C-alpha positions in Angstrom: -21.7 -18.2 -0.8 -19.1 -19.0 -3.6 -15.9 -17.1 -3.6 -15.2 -15.1 -6.6 -11.8 -15.6 -8.5 -10.2 -13.6 -10.9 -9.2 -14.6 -14.4 -6.5 -13.4 -16.6 -9.0 -11.6 -18.5 -10.2 -9.7 -15.6 -6.8 -8.9 -14.5 -6.1 -6.8 -17.5 -8.9 -4.4 -16.6 -8.2 -1.2 -14.4 -10.0 -1.0 -11.2 -10.2 1.7 -8.4 -10.5 1.3 -4.8 -11.1 4.6 -2.8 -12.0 5.5 0.5 -14.8 8.0 1.6 -13.8 11.7 1.3 -14.8 12.5 4.7 -12.5 9.8 6.1 -9.5 11.3 3.9 -10.3 14.7 5.5 -10.5 13.1 9.1 -6.8 11.8 8.1 -5.5 15.2 7.4 -7.0 16.7 10.4 -5.3 14.1 12.5 -2.0 14.7 10.7 -2.2 18.5 11.3 -2.9 17.9 14.9 0.0 15.2 15.5 2.4 17.6 13.7 1.1 20.7 15.9 1.6 18.4 19.0 5.3 17.6 17.8 6.0 21.4 17.2 4.5 22.5 20.4 5.9 20.0 22.7 9.5 20.6 21.4 9.1 24.3 21.6 7.7 24.2 24.9 10.5 21.9 26.2 13.0 24.3 24.6 11.4 27.3 26.2 11.4 25.4 29.8 15.2 24.5 29.1 16.0 27.9 28.4 14.4 29.3 31.5 15.9 26.3 33.6 12.5 24.8 34.8 12.9 21.6 33.3 14.2 18.3 34.8 15.8 15.5 32.6 12.9 13.1 33.8 10.1 15.5 32.4 12.0 16.2 29.1 12.7 12.4 28.8 9.0 11.4 29.2 7.8 14.1 26.9 10.0 12.8 24.0 8.9 9.4 24.7 5.3 10.5 24.5 6.2 11.9 20.9 7.8 8.8 19.8 4.9 6.7 21.0 2.4 9.2 19.1 4.6 9.4 16.0 4.8 5.5 15.9 1.3 4.6 16.7 -0.6 7.4 15.2 1.5 9.7 12.7 3.0 6.6 10.8 -0.1 4.9 10.0 -1.8 8.1 8.9 1.0 8.7 6.6 1.3 5.2 5.2 -2.2 4.6 4.9 -3.7 4.2 1.4 -6.4 6.6 0.2 -6.8 5.1 -3.3 -5.6 2.2 -4.9 -5.8 1.4 -8.5 -5.1 -1.9 -10.0 -3.7 -2.1 -13.7 -2.4 -5.0 -15.7 1.3 -3.9 -14.9 1.1 -1.9 -11.7 -0.4 -1.0 -8.4 -1.0 2.7 -8.3 -1.1 3.8 -4.6 -2.2 7.3 -3.3 -1.4 8.2 0.1 -1.9 11.4 2.2 1.2 12.9 1.1 2.4 11.4 -2.0 1.6 8.8 -4.8 3.4 5.8 -5.8 3.4 3.4 -8.8 4.4 -0.2 -7.7 5.1 -2.8 -10.5 3.8 -6.2 -9.7 7.2 -7.7 -9.7 8.5 -5.1 -7.1 5.5 -6.0 -4.5 7.4 -8.4 -2.2 4.6 -9.3 -0.1 0.7 -8.5 0.8 -0.2 -10.0 4.2 -3.4 -9.3 6.1 -2.8 -10.4 10.0 -6.0 -11.3 11.7 -5.5 -9.1 14.7 -4.7 -6.0 12.6 -7.2 -3.9 10.8 -4.6 -3.3 8.0 -3.3 -5.3 5.1 0.4 -4.7 4.6 1.8 -4.3 1.1 5.8 -4.7 1.4 7.8 -3.1 -1.4 11.6 -2.4 -1.6 11.5 1.0 -0.7 8.5 1.2 1.8 5.5 -0.6 3.4 2.1 0.6 2.8 -1.1 0.0 4.9 -4.5 -0.7 3.4 -7.3 -0.2 5.8 -10.1 -2.9 5.6 -12.5 -0.6 7.4 -12.1 2.2 4.9 -11.8 0.7 1.6 -15.0 -0.8 0.0 -14.4 -4.2 -1.6 -11.3 -4.7 0.5 -11.3 -8.4 0.3 -11.5 -8.1 -3.6 -8.3 -5.7 -3.7 -6.3 -8.2 -1.6 -7.2 -11.0 -4.2 -6.5 -9.2 -7.2 -3.0 -8.1 -5.5 -2.3 -11.9 -4.6 -3.4 -12.9 -8.3 -1.2 -10.3 -9.9 1.8 -11.0 -7.5 1.6 -14.8 -8.3 1.3 -14.1 -12.1 4.4 -11.8 -11.9 6.3 -14.5 -9.8 5.6 -17.0 -12.4 6.7 -14.7 -15.3 9.8 -13.9 -13.6 10.9 -17.7 -13.5 10.5 -18.2 -17.1 
């Protein structure tokens, strides 16, 4: 099958890539559960500490569990892209809690590690995760981002 390439004329069009609503709702449910876990575990430890029934090893292990859950579940949930809109001058990303506009010149890189289900879009202020399992036409989105980045890089050297 022949690989599709994008021309300059096609790059001027606005295109939207969006995950299914039930998957977005599932991320909200997971986010609420993880925040609830954080609050309840900290409150439980404070209650046990006030009653004098907690030892340092138990408290340390519970906070270590929170760090693990927050790094491997909460962070990807919050930084995962729900909707990406490609325009001629910027990449518009909608995440779980906020929206951002990234001009093409500000995007440092867009990499897709083979062992990871996410593509990582790096910008000066943050990084964003695009899930290949959730976004239909994921390969097209990455190709457009790479094309626009190269075009912006060439324009910045002139």
